[in-house]
N, CA, C and O atoms as CSV, one atom per row, in Angstrom:
chain,resi,resn,atom,element,x,y,z
A,1,MET,N,N,0.855,-1.177,0.000
A,1,MET,CA,C,0.000,0.000,0.000
A,1,MET,C,C,0.896,1.234,0.000
A,1,MET,O,O,1.792,1.360,0.835
A,2,ASN,N,N,0.653,2.130,-0.929
A,2,ASN,CA,C,1.418,3.370,-0.966
A,2,ASN,C,C,0.634,4.489,-0.278
A,2,ASN,O,O,-0.468,4.267,0.223
A,3,LYS,N,N,1.209,5.685,-0.257
A,3,LYS,CA,C,0.585,6.793,0.469
A,3,LYS,C,C,-0.799,7.131,-0.093
A,3,LYS,O,O,-1.731,7.384,0.671
A,4,GLY,N,N,-0.936,7.138,-1.401
A,4,GLY,CA,C,-2.228,7.451,-2.017
A,4,GLY,C,C,-3.303,6.450,-1.634
A,4,GLY,O,O,-4.438,6.827,-1.342
A,5,GLU,N,N,-2.945,5.180,-1.634
A,5,GLU,CA,C,-3.895,4.137,-1.243
A,5,GLU,C,C,-4.243,4.250,0.237
A,5,GLU,O,O,-5.385,4.009,0.629
A,6,LEU,N,N,-3.259,4.615,1.061
A,6,LEU,CA,C,-3.517,4.800,2.487
A,6,LEU,C,C,-4.452,5.982,2.716
A,6,LEU,O,O,-5.359,5.902,3.545
A,7,VAL,N,N,-4.245,7.068,1.997
A,7,VAL,CA,C,-5.140,8.232,2.098
A,7,VAL,C,C,-6.559,7.827,1.713
A,7,VAL,O,O,-7.512,8.213,2.390
A,8,ASN,N,N,-6.716,7.056,0.640
A,8,ASN,CA,C,-8.049,6.599,0.217
A,8,ASN,C,C,-8.696,5.733,1.287
A,8,ASN,O,O,-9.891,5.870,1.550
A,9,ALA,N,N,-7.925,4.844,1.910
A,9,ALA,CA,C,-8.461,3.971,2.959
A,9,ALA,C,C,-8.877,4.781,4.187
A,9,ALA,O,O,-9.920,4.512,4.783
A,10,ILE,N,N,-8.070,5.766,4.564
A,10,ILE,CA,C,-8.409,6.620,5.710
A,10,ILE,C,C,-9.684,7.403,5.413
A,10,ILE,O,O,-10.573,7.497,6.258
A,11,ALA,N,N,-9.767,7.960,4.212
A,11,ALA,CA,C,-10.946,8.739,3.823
A,11,ALA,C,C,-12.204,7.882,3.892
A,11,ALA,O,O,-13.236,8.331,4.392
A,12,ALA,N,N,-12.124,6.660,3.397
A,12,ALA,CA,C,-13.296,5.775,3.398
A,12,ALA,C,C,-13.661,5.349,4.816
A,12,ALA,O,O,-14.839,5.343,5.173
A,13,GLU,N,N,-12.672,4.996,5.621
A,13,GLU,CA,C,-12.926,4.499,6.981
A,13,GLU,C,C,-13.460,5.590,7.905
A,13,GLU,O,O,-14.322,5.329,8.744
A,14,ALA,N,N,-12.948,6.815,7.753
A,14,ALA,CA,C,-13.322,7.900,8.665
A,14,ALA,C,C,-14.357,8.855,8.072
A,14,ALA,O,O,-14.670,9.877,8.683
A,15,SER,N,N,-14.882,8.544,6.918
A,15,SER,CA,C,-15.859,9.398,6.234
A,15,SER,C,C,-15.332,10.828,6.071
A,15,SER,O,O,-16.016,11.802,6.387
A,16,LEU,N,N,-14.101,10.923,5.569
A,16,LEU,CA,C,-13.467,12.214,5.315
A,16,LEU,C,C,-13.271,12.380,3.815
A,16,LEU,O,O,-13.340,11.419,3.049
A,17,THR,N,N,-13.027,13.621,3.417
A,17,THR,CA,C,-12.627,13.832,2.030
A,17,THR,C,C,-11.179,13.361,1.898
A,17,THR,O,O,-10.460,13.245,2.891
A,18,LYS,N,N,-10.770,13.096,0.680
A,18,LYS,CA,C,-9.392,12.669,0.469
A,18,LYS,C,C,-8.412,13.771,0.890
A,18,LYS,O,O,-7.337,13.477,1.413
A,19,ALA,N,N,-8.778,15.029,0.665
A,19,ALA,CA,C,-7.909,16.144,1.058
A,19,ALA,C,C,-7.739,16.188,2.575
A,19,ALA,O,O,-6.633,16.390,3.076
A,20,ASP,N,N,-8.846,15.998,3.308
A,20,ASP,CA,C,-8.758,15.999,4.773
A,20,ASP,C,C,-7.989,14.789,5.286
A,20,ASP,O,O,-7.234,14.899,6.252
A,21,ALA,N,N,-8.174,13.646,4.652
A,21,ALA,CA,C,-7.443,12.446,5.051
A,21,ALA,C,C,-5.947,12.625,4.816
A,21,ALA,O,O,-5.135,12.192,5.633
A,22,LYS,N,N,-5.574,13.265,3.697
A,22,LYS,CA,C,-4.161,13.523,3.409
A,22,LYS,C,C,-3.578,14.471,4.442
A,22,LYS,O,O,-2.459,14.260,4.910
A,23,LYS,N,N,-4.324,15.524,4.811
A,23,LYS,CA,C,-3.850,16.459,5.841
A,23,LYS,C,C,-3.656,15.742,7.170
A,23,LYS,O,O,-2.671,15.979,7.870
A,24,ALA,N,N,-4.591,14.869,7.515
A,24,ALA,CA,C,-4.496,14.130,8.780
A,24,ALA,C,C,-3.284,13.199,8.773
A,24,ALA,O,O,-2.556,13.120,9.763
A,25,LEU,N,N,-3.067,12.499,7.669
A,25,LEU,CA,C,-1.922,11.596,7.567
A,25,LEU,C,C,-0.612,12.375,7.623
A,25,LEU,O,O,0.316,11.980,8.328
A,26,ASP,N,N,-0.531,13.483,6.881
A,26,ASP,CA,C,0.680,14.306,6.885
A,26,ASP,C,C,0.958,14.875,8.276
A,26,ASP,O,O,2.109,14.931,8.706
A,27,ALA,N,N,-0.099,15.297,8.980
A,27,ALA,CA,C,0.063,15.832,10.330
A,27,ALA,C,C,0.545,14.756,11.293
A,27,ALA,O,O,1.380,15.023,12.157
A,28,THR,N,N,0.019,13.535,11.147
A,28,THR,CA,C,0.426,12.424,12.008
A,28,THR,C,C,1.888,12.072,11.785
A,28,THR,O,O,2.653,11.936,12.740
A,29,VAL,N,N,2.272,11.924,10.528
A,29,VAL,CA,C,3.665,11.591,10.208
A,29,VAL,C,C,4.590,12.716,10.666
A,29,VAL,O,O,5.673,12.452,11.188
A,30,GLY,N,N,4.176,13.956,10.478
A,30,GLY,CA,C,4.972,15.098,10.917
A,30,GLY,C,C,5.166,15.135,12.419
A,30,GLY,O,O,6.265,15.412,12.901
A,31,ALA,N,N,4.102,14.855,13.162
A,31,ALA,CA,C,4.194,14.860,14.625
A,31,ALA,C,C,5.099,13.735,15.125
A,31,ALA,O,O,5.872,13.934,16.061
A,32,ILE,N,N,5.009,12.561,14.510
A,32,ILE,CA,C,5.878,11.442,14.898
A,32,ILE,C,C,7.332,11.785,14.591
A,32,ILE,O,O,8.217,11.545,15.413
A,33,THR,N,N,7.580,12.348,13.406
A,33,THR,CA,C,8.937,12.726,13.007
A,33,THR,C,C,9.522,13.765,13.958
A,33,THR,O,O,10.674,13.644,14.376
A,34,THR,N,N,8.743,14.777,14.300
A,34,THR,CA,C,9.205,15.820,15.209
A,34,THR,C,C,9.539,15.249,16.580
A,34,THR,O,O,10.557,15.604,17.173
A,35,ALA,N,N,8.691,14.374,17.077
A,35,ALA,CA,C,8.934,13.758,18.382
A,35,ALA,C,C,10.217,12.925,18.363
A,35,ALA,O,O,11.009,12.987,19.304
A,36,LEU,N,N,10.425,12.152,17.307
A,36,LEU,CA,C,11.624,11.323,17.212
A,36,LEU,C,C,12.878,12.183,17.092
A,36,LEU,O,O,13.904,11.869,17.695
A,37,LYS,N,N,12.804,13.271,16.315
A,37,LYS,CA,C,13.939,14.191,16.199
A,37,LYS,C,C,14.295,14.783,17.552
A,37,LYS,O,O,15.467,15.030,17.839
A,38,GLY,N,N,13.284,15.011,18.385
A,38,GLY,CA,C,13.494,15.578,19.712
A,38,GLY,C,C,13.955,14.560,20.740
A,38,GLY,O,O,14.170,14.907,21.901
A,39,GLY,N,N,14.111,13.301,20.326
A,39,GLY,CA,C,14.586,12.272,21.236
A,39,GLY,C,C,13.487,11.560,22.000
A,39,GLY,O,O,13.772,10.743,22.876
A,40,ASP,N,N,12.237,11.858,21.681
A,40,ASP,CA,C,11.113,11.213,22.366
A,40,ASP,C,C,10.775,9.875,21.712
A,40,ASP,O,O,11.158,9.603,20.575
A,41,LYS,N,N,10.052,9.055,22.458
A,41,LYS,CA,C,9.522,7.792,21.963
A,41,LYS,C,C,8.036,8.027,21.718
A,41,LYS,O,O,7.393,8.738,22.490
A,42,VAL,N,N,7.479,7.444,20.662
A,42,VAL,CA,C,6.060,7.590,20.346
A,42,VAL,C,C,5.399,6.228,20.482
A,42,VAL,O,O,5.706,5.303,19.730
A,43,SER,N,N,4.485,6.108,21.449
A,43,SER,CA,C,3.781,4.847,21.682
A,43,SER,C,C,2.316,4.995,21.310
A,43,SER,O,O,1.624,5.879,21.815
A,44,LEU,N,N,1.851,4.129,20.431
A,44,LEU,CA,C,0.442,4.080,20.056
A,44,LEU,C,C,-0.077,2.740,20.565
A,44,LEU,O,O,0.181,1.697,19.962
A,45,VAL,N,N,-0.801,2.772,21.664
A,45,VAL,CA,C,-1.243,1.555,22.329
A,45,VAL,C,C,-2.017,0.673,21.352
A,45,VAL,O,O,-2.943,1.130,20.682
A,46,GLY,N,N,-1.626,-0.590,21.282
A,46,GLY,CA,C,-2.266,-1.542,20.393
A,46,GLY,C,C,-1.656,-1.574,19.006
A,46,GLY,O,O,-1.829,-2.551,18.278
A,47,PHE,N,N,-0.944,-0.518,18.628
A,47,PHE,CA,C,-0.329,-0.467,17.306
A,47,PHE,C,C,1.170,-0.719,17.395
A,47,PHE,O,O,1.684,-1.648,16.773
A,48,GLY,N,N,1.871,0.105,18.168
A,48,GLY,CA,C,3.301,-0.098,18.300
A,48,GLY,C,C,4.015,1.129,18.824
A,48,GLY,O,O,3.393,2.129,19.182
A,49,THR,N,N,5.349,1.032,18.863
A,49,THR,CA,C,6.179,2.096,19.409
A,49,THR,C,C,7.276,2.452,18.422
A,49,THR,O,O,7.977,1.581,17.905
A,50,PHE,N,N,7.414,3.754,18.168
A,50,PHE,CA,C,8.490,4.284,17.344
A,50,PHE,C,C,9.549,4.835,18.282
A,50,PHE,O,O,9.219,5.512,19.256
A,51,SER,N,N,10.824,4.556,18.004
A,51,SER,CA,C,11.903,5.084,18.824
A,51,SER,C,C,13.148,5.271,17.965
A,51,SER,O,O,13.194,4.841,16.812
A,52,ILE,N,N,14.154,5.919,18.546
A,52,ILE,CA,C,15.435,6.125,17.888
A,52,ILE,C,C,16.469,5.266,18.595
A,52,ILE,O,O,16.530,5.246,19.824
A,53,VAL,N,N,17.276,4.560,17.827
A,53,VAL,CA,C,18.335,3.715,18.369
A,53,VAL,C,C,19.668,4.232,17.844
A,53,VAL,O,O,19.804,4.526,16.656
A,54,LYS,N,N,20.654,4.342,18.738
A,54,LYS,CA,C,21.992,4.766,18.328
A,54,LYS,C,C,22.813,3.543,17.958
A,54,LYS,O,O,22.963,2.620,18.758
A,55,LYS,N,N,23.337,3.541,16.758
A,55,LYS,CA,C,24.216,2.466,16.296
A,55,LYS,C,C,25.651,2.978,16.428
A,55,LYS,O,O,25.984,4.046,15.914
A,56,GLU,N,N,26.485,2.224,17.109
A,56,GLU,CA,C,27.881,2.610,17.296
A,56,GLU,C,C,28.664,2.421,16.001
A,56,GLU,O,O,28.266,1.661,15.118
A,57,ALA,N,N,29.789,3.133,15.910
A,57,ALA,CA,C,30.695,2.944,14.775
A,57,ALA,C,C,31.241,1.523,14.838
A,57,ALA,O,O,31.435,0.964,15.917
A,58,ARG,N,N,31.485,0.951,13.661
A,58,ARG,CA,C,31.974,-0.429,13.635
A,58,ARG,C,C,32.747,-0.688,12.349
A,58,ARG,O,O,32.732,0.120,11.420
A,59,LYS,N,N,33.410,-1.809,12.316
A,59,LYS,CA,C,34.132,-2.235,11.115
A,59,LYS,C,C,33.199,-3.096,10.272
A,59,LYS,O,O,32.370,-3.836,10.800
A,60,GLY,N,N,33.346,-2.990,8.963
A,60,GLY,CA,C,32.556,-3.801,8.060
A,60,GLY,C,C,33.399,-4.226,6.882
A,60,GLY,O,O,34.589,-3.917,6.824
A,61,ILE,N,N,32.800,-4.931,5.947
A,61,ILE,CA,C,33.503,-5.385,4.743
A,61,ILE,C,C,32.681,-4.977,3.524
A,61,ILE,O,O,31.481,-5.242,3.454
A,62,ASN,N,N,33.334,-4.337,2.578
A,62,ASN,CA,C,32.691,-3.986,1.319
A,62,ASN,C,C,32.441,-5.287,0.562
A,62,ASN,O,O,33.398,-5.977,0.213
A,63,PRO,N,N,31.180,-5.643,0.297
A,63,PRO,CA,C,30.905,-6.933,-0.339
A,63,PRO,C,C,31.442,-7.042,-1.770
A,63,PRO,O,O,31.698,-8.146,-2.251
A,64,ALA,N,N,31.610,-5.930,-2.434
A,64,ALA,CA,C,32.097,-5.975,-3.816
A,64,ALA,C,C,33.605,-6.200,-3.875
A,64,ALA,O,O,34.089,-6.966,-4.708
A,65,THR,N,N,34.354,-5.524,-2.983
A,65,THR,CA,C,35.826,-5.592,-3.035
A,65,THR,C,C,36.420,-6.450,-1.930
A,65,THR,O,O,37.605,-6.781,-1.971
A,66,LYS,N,N,35.616,-6.809,-0.952
A,66,LYS,CA,C,36.056,-7.587,0.218
A,66,LYS,C,C,37.069,-6.826,1.076
A,66,LYS,O,O,37.761,-7.423,1.901
A,67,GLN,N,N,37.153,-5.512,0.881
A,67,GLN,CA,C,38.064,-4.686,1.660
A,67,GLN,C,C,37.373,-4.234,2.948
A,67,GLN,O,O,36.171,-3.970,2.943
A,68,PRO,N,N,38.128,-4.144,4.058
A,68,PRO,CA,C,37.524,-3.640,5.303
A,68,PRO,C,C,37.197,-2.146,5.175
A,68,PRO,O,O,37.932,-1.384,4.547
A,69,ILE,N,N,36.090,-1.756,5.779
A,69,ILE,CA,C,35.679,-0.356,5.770
A,69,ILE,C,C,35.229,0.038,7.168
A,69,ILE,O,O,34.865,-0.816,7.977
A,70,ASP,N,N,35.256,1.337,7.446
A,70,ASP,CA,C,34.741,1.866,8.699
A,70,ASP,C,C,33.308,2.326,8.473
A,70,ASP,O,O,33.034,3.074,7.534
A,71,ILE,N,N,32.406,1.890,9.319
A,71,ILE,CA,C,31.005,2.298,9.244
A,71,ILE,C,C,30.778,3.295,10.373
A,71,ILE,O,O,30.986,2.972,11.542
A,72,ALA,N,N,30.353,4.499,10.025
A,72,ALA,CA,C,30.189,5.575,10.998
A,72,ALA,C,C,29.013,5.304,11.936
A,72,ALA,O,O,28.078,4.582,11.591
A,73,ALA,N,N,29.080,5.895,13.121
A,73,ALA,CA,C,27.965,5.835,14.067
A,73,ALA,C,C,26.792,6.607,13.482
A,73,ALA,O,O,26.983,7.577,12.748
A,74,LYS,N,N,25.579,6.175,13.809
A,74,LYS,CA,C,24.395,6.875,13.317
A,74,LYS,C,C,23.195,6.549,14.194
A,74,LYS,O,O,23.228,5.627,15.009
A,75,LYS,N,N,22.142,7.324,14.006
A,75,LYS,CA,C,20.868,7.072,14.678
A,75,LYS,C,C,19.902,6.529,13.635
A,75,LYS,O,O,19.866,7.011,12.503
A,76,VAL,N,N,19.121,5.530,14.016
A,76,VAL,CA,C,18.138,4.962,13.098
A,76,VAL,C,C,16.774,4.880,13.784
A,76,VAL,O,O,16.688,4.699,14.998
A,77,ALA,N,N,15.718,5.016,12.995
A,77,ALA,CA,C,14.359,4.869,13.514
A,77,ALA,C,C,14.044,3.389,13.658
A,77,ALA,O,O,14.434,2.570,12.825
A,78,LYS,N,N,13.329,3.059,14.733
A,78,LYS,CA,C,12.963,1.672,15.003
A,78,LYS,C,C,11.467,1.625,15.297
A,78,LYS,O,O,10.921,2.532,15.925
A,79,PHE,N,N,10.811,0.563,14.840
A,79,PHE,CA,C,9.397,0.355,15.135
A,79,PHE,C,C,9.234,-1.024,15.739
A,79,PHE,O,O,9.728,-2.015,15.200
A,80,LYS,N,N,8.538,-1.080,16.862
A,80,LYS,CA,C,8.225,-2.366,17.480
A,80,LYS,C,C,6.706,-2.491,17.514
A,80,LYS,O,O,6.023,-1.669,18.124
A,81,ALA,N,N,6.190,-3.508,16.866
A,81,ALA,CA,C,4.738,-3.729,16.793
A,81,ALA,C,C,4.172,-4.045,18.163
A,81,ALA,O,O,4.785,-4.761,18.954
A,82,GLY,N,N,2.986,-3.498,18.435
A,82,GLY,CA,C,2.272,-3.794,19.673
A,82,GLY,C,C,1.617,-5.163,19.602
A,82,GLY,O,O,1.538,-5.775,18.536
A,83,ALA,N,N,1.154,-5.629,20.739
A,83,ALA,CA,C,0.575,-6.969,20.822
A,83,ALA,C,C,-0.644,-7.136,19.910
A,83,ALA,O,O,-0.775,-8.162,19.243
A,84,GLU,N,N,-1.533,-6.144,19.871
A,84,GLU,CA,C,-2.729,-6.254,19.039
A,84,GLU,C,C,-2.384,-6.325,17.549
A,84,GLU,O,O,-2.976,-7.110,16.808
A,85,LEU,N,N,-1.425,-5.502,17.115
A,85,LEU,CA,C,-1.007,-5.531,15.710
A,85,LEU,C,C,-0.332,-6.847,15.385
A,85,LEU,O,O,-0.579,-7.429,14.329
A,86,ALA,N,N,0.515,-7.320,16.277
A,86,ALA,CA,C,1.201,-8.593,16.057
A,86,ALA,C,C,0.200,-9.745,15.933
A,86,ALA,O,O,0.356,-10.619,15.081
A,87,GLU,N,N,-0.816,-9.739,16.778
A,87,GLU,CA,C,-1.838,-10.787,16.708
A,87,GLU,C,C,-2.673,-10.678,15.429
A,87,GLU,O,O,-3.048,-11.689,14.836
A,88,ALA,N,N,-2.957,-9.447,15.015
A,88,ALA,CA,C,-3.800,-9.237,13.840
A,88,ALA,C,C,-3.153,-9.743,12.559
A,88,ALA,O,O,-3.854,-10.181,11.647
A,89,VAL,N,N,-1.838,-9.691,12.477
A,89,VAL,CA,C,-1.157,-10.117,11.253
A,89,VAL,C,C,-0.760,-11.592,11.292
A,89,VAL,O,O,-0.216,-12.099,10.311
A,90,GLN,N,N,-1.011,-12.278,12.375
A,90,GLN,CA,C,-0.689,-13.714,12.475
A,90,GLN,C,C,-1.609,-14.529,11.615
A,90,GLN,O,O,-1.489,-15.754,11.571
């Protein structure tokens, strides 16, 4: 499902116009992004939790050349599914 299909599904489920559903989706994604940038965790009970994880610098191997490389430290977004979502997709 892409963003357009998700907007259509939200509009149908919530009896909204597609424009209002797109605004709601954009606002939700924006709020989650802002919270994660600020170092907060976002928990949606029954759905899951978004958080930021710090990955330390490490050594790796370039698969094409087999040469060792240094992989820089970075922060990555992580999502852990809630119990209800996990059960629903089983």
